[in-house]
Backbone as numpy.savetxt, mean C-alpha at the origin, in Angstrom:
# Nx Ny Nz CAx CAy CAz Cx Cy Cz
18.39 -11.72 3.33 16.66 -12.21 3.86 16.96 -13.72 3.26
15.90 -14.66 3.65 15.68 -15.75 3.30 14.79 -15.94 2.22
15.45 -17.20 1.57 14.24 -16.93 0.69 12.80 -16.58 0.80
12.39 -17.48 2.02 11.14 -17.65 1.74 9.47 -16.22 2.98
11.22 -15.66 3.38 10.88 -14.05 3.59 9.78 -13.08 2.42
8.90 -12.86 2.93 8.67 -11.70 2.12 8.98 -9.93 2.15
9.65 -9.87 1.41 9.83 -8.09 1.11 9.11 -6.76 2.20
8.84 -6.00 3.23 7.79 -5.40 3.52 7.46 -4.35 2.46
6.30 -4.05 1.98 6.15 -2.78 1.63 4.97 -2.24 2.01
4.67 -0.39 2.58 4.55 -0.08 2.99 3.88 1.25 1.96
2.26 1.46 2.47 1.70 2.47 0.33 1.33 3.44 1.97
0.91 4.00 2.02 0.35 4.94 2.14 -0.82 6.16 1.46
-2.17 6.12 1.96 -3.17 6.16 1.09 -4.38 6.77 1.57
-4.72 7.61 1.10 -6.29 8.61 1.89 -7.19 7.50 1.53
-8.60 8.03 2.70 -9.32 6.87 2.38 -10.10 7.24 0.64
-9.90 8.43 0.92 -11.21 8.93 0.06 -10.01 8.03 -2.04
-9.24 7.87 -1.39 -8.79 7.33 -2.83 -8.60 6.31 -3.43
-9.86 5.92 -3.28 -9.84 4.13 -3.45 -9.69 3.43 -4.79
-9.98 4.72 -5.94 -8.99 4.42 -7.51 -7.45 4.07 -6.87
-7.01 4.76 -6.00 -5.45 4.60 -5.79 -4.98 3.39 -5.40
-6.46 3.43 -4.54 -5.88 1.55 -3.29 -6.16 0.69 -4.42
-6.70 0.90 -5.59 -7.02 -0.67 -6.19 -5.74 -1.32 -7.06
-5.10 0.22 -7.73 -4.24 0.49 -8.24 -2.93 -0.52 -7.67
-2.74 0.52 -6.25 -1.69 -0.09 -5.65 -1.80 -1.86 -5.13
-2.88 -1.93 -4.82 -3.18 -3.43 -4.58 -3.01 -4.06 -5.99
-3.78 -4.01 -7.30 -3.41 -5.12 -8.37 -1.68 -5.23 -8.02
-1.37 -4.13 -8.37 0.34 -4.16 -8.78 0.87 -4.93 -7.50
0.66 -4.94 -6.71 0.97 -6.25 -5.78 0.04 -7.73 -4.85
-0.52 -7.77 -6.13 -1.39 -9.27 -6.01 -1.00 -10.23 -6.02
-0.62 -10.00 -7.45 0.06 -11.26 -8.22 1.21 -11.67 -7.90
2.16 -10.83 -7.12 3.41 -10.84 -6.93 3.49 -11.34 -5.58
3.56 -12.19 -5.31 3.80 -12.98 -4.06 5.81 -12.70 -3.05
6.14 -12.04 -3.37 8.13 -11.84 -2.62 7.45 -10.49 -1.98
6.33 -10.26 -2.14 5.66 -8.23 -0.92 5.28 -9.24 -0.26
5.01 -7.92 1.25 4.26 -8.21 1.80 3.69 -6.80 2.14
2.73 -6.61 1.50 1.87 -5.13 1.45 0.62 -4.69 3.10
1.08 -3.15 3.25 0.37 -2.88 3.99 0.09 -1.99 3.87
-0.93 -1.74 3.37 -2.11 0.12 3.35 -1.50 0.93 4.67
-1.41 2.00 4.86 -0.96 2.87 5.85 -2.07 3.97 5.25
-3.24 4.21 6.35 -4.27 5.53 5.33 -3.63 6.41 6.35
-3.55 7.32 5.29 -3.11 8.69 5.47 -4.43 9.29 6.27
-3.48 10.68 7.01 -5.02 11.31 7.74 -4.46 12.21 6.93
-5.80 13.25 6.59 -6.67 14.57 5.80 -7.05 15.75 6.47
-5.96 16.32 6.45 -5.92 17.62 7.83 -6.41 18.50 5.84
-7.42 19.34 6.74 -8.34 20.75 6.39 -7.75 22.25 5.97
-6.22 21.83 5.78 -5.64 23.01 5.63 -4.84 21.90 4.33
-5.13 21.23 3.79 -3.93 20.50 2.64 -3.08 19.83 2.56
-2.03 20.10 3.55 -0.64 19.55 3.52 -0.98 18.06 4.72
């Protein structure tokens, strides 16, 4: 990987988990080495 490329990071999060989203986002906000992508999880009625 070249020095100017960012490391891709994927975080899976439920839309209803706002506090978890804020925590994940703040961890990667100040670090310029990563490219964060939040993937929205699908919430199922039976909990799986």
